[in-house]
C-alpha positions in Angstrom: -4.9 12.4 -23.7 -6.0 12.0 -27.1 -3.5 13.9 -29.8 -5.8 14.3 -32.5 -9.3 14.1 -31.5 -11.3 14.6 -28.3 -11.1 12.0 -25.4 -14.2 10.2 -24.9 -15.8 10.1 -21.5 -17.8 7.4 -20.1 -21.1 8.1 -18.0 -19.1 8.8 -14.6 -16.9 11.4 -16.4 -13.6 8.9 -17.0 -12.0 8.3 -20.0 -13.6 5.3 -22.0 -10.8 2.4 -22.4 -10.6 0.6 -19.2 -11.0 -2.6 -20.8 -8.4 -1.5 -23.5 -5.6 -4.0 -24.3 -2.1 -2.4 -24.5 0.5 -4.9 -25.9 4.1 -4.2 -26.2 5.2 -7.1 -29.0 7.9 -9.1 -29.5 10.8 -7.3 -30.8 10.0 -3.9 -29.2 11.3 -2.1 -26.6 9.6 0.4 -24.6 12.1 2.9 -22.6 10.1 5.0 -19.8 7.1 4.0 -17.9 3.7 3.2 -19.0 0.2 3.9 -17.3 -2.8 2.4 -18.6 -6.4 2.0 -17.2 -6.8 -1.4 -18.8 -4.7 -4.5 -19.7 -0.8 -4.1 -20.6 0.7 -7.2 -22.1 4.2 -7.4 -22.3 5.7 -9.8 -25.1 8.7 -7.6 -25.8 10.9 -5.5 -23.6 10.2 -2.6 -20.9 12.6 -0.8 -19.4 10.9 1.5 -16.8 7.8 1.1 -14.6 4.8 -0.5 -15.7 1.2 0.6 -14.0 -1.9 -0.5 -14.8 -5.5 -0.5 -13.0 -6.8 -4.0 -14.1 -3.9 -6.0 -15.2 -0.4 -6.7 -16.3 0.9 -9.9 -18.5 4.5 -10.5 -19.1 4.6 -13.2 -21.8 7.7 -15.8 -21.6 10.0 -14.0 -23.8 8.8 -10.7 -22.1 11.3 -8.6 -20.0 10.6 -5.8 -17.7 13.2 -4.1 -15.9 11.0 -1.8 -13.7 8.5 -1.9 -11.0 4.9 -3.3 -11.7 1.9 -1.8 -9.6 -1.9 -3.1 -10.4 -4.5 -5.3 -9.4 -3.5 -8.2 -10.9 -0.1 -9.5 -12.5 0.4 -12.6 -14.4 4.4 -13.3 -15.1 5.6 -15.4 -17.4 8.9 -14.0 -18.3 11.6 -11.9 -16.6 10.8 -9.2 -14.0 13.8 -7.3 -12.4 11.7 -4.9 -9.8 8.9 -4.8 -7.4 5.6 -6.3 -8.2 2.9 -4.7 -6.3 -0.3 -6.4 -7.3 -3.2 -5.6 -4.7 -5.2 -8.6 -5.5 -3.1 -11.5 -6.9 0.1 -12.6 -8.9 0.7 -15.5 -10.5 3.8 -16.6 -11.4 4.0 -19.2 -14.2 6.6 -22.3 -14.6 8.7 -19.9 -17.0 8.8 -16.7 -15.0 12.2 -15.4 -13.3 11.6 -12.6 -10.7 14.5 -10.4 -9.4 12.8 -8.4 -6.7 10.1 -8.3 -4.1 6.3 -9.0 -4.6 3.6 -7.6 -2.2 -0.1 -9.1 -3.2 -2.8 -10.5 -0.9 -2.9 -14.0 -3.2 -0.2 -15.5 -5.1 0.0 -18.6 -7.2 3.6 -19.8 -8.1 4.1 -22.7 -10.4 6.7 -25.3 -10.3 9.5 -24.1 -11.8 8.9 -20.3 -11.1 11.6 -18.4 -9.8 11.4 -15.9 -7.1 14.6 -13.8 -6.0 13.4 -11.7 -3.4 10.9 -11.1 -0.5 7.3 -12.3 -0.8 4.6 -10.0 1.5 1.2 -11.4 1.8 -0.6 -8.2 3.8 -2.3 -4.9 3.3 -0.3 -2.2 4.9 2.0 0.4 3.1 1.9 -1.4 -0.1 -1.3 -1.7 -0.7 -2.5 0.9 -3.4 -6.4 0.6 -2.7 -8.6 -1.0 -0.2 -8.8 -4.7 -0.6 -11.3 -5.9 1.4 -11.4 -8.1 4.6 -10.5 -11.4 3.1 -7.4 -13.5 4.3 -4.4 -13.7 2.1 -4.0 -17.1 0.4 -0.8 -18.9 -1.2 -1.4 -21.5 -3.9 1.4 -23.6 -4.9 0.8 -25.1 -8.4 2.6 -28.0 -9.6 
């Protein structure tokens, strides 16, 4: 929703900006939920849910205290909440996750910490149809 000007529409009638990058910078705290059609990068702190149609990136110093819902999540910092990545979740070596992960494909780097369950199946946690490919687990060293 545009505050000062009319929102531009794409050729299909949806808002422009699906490739937009939103950054929560280091030293910044957002209290409340974040909804985006593009990419959300968290280098600071979010106290609330983060929902993005494309991707959520949590940097090494980033902290999310709330659920994450997205197509792809790359976690390098701290998450306290459920991560629902309909296509892929990457847990980097510096990540610390307190909560469950629901995804089709997961990559876990050596050193990445997950305190919760990991579900790799379509079902009630999938937010959209993903296709018929089998789930995949990759453990990176």
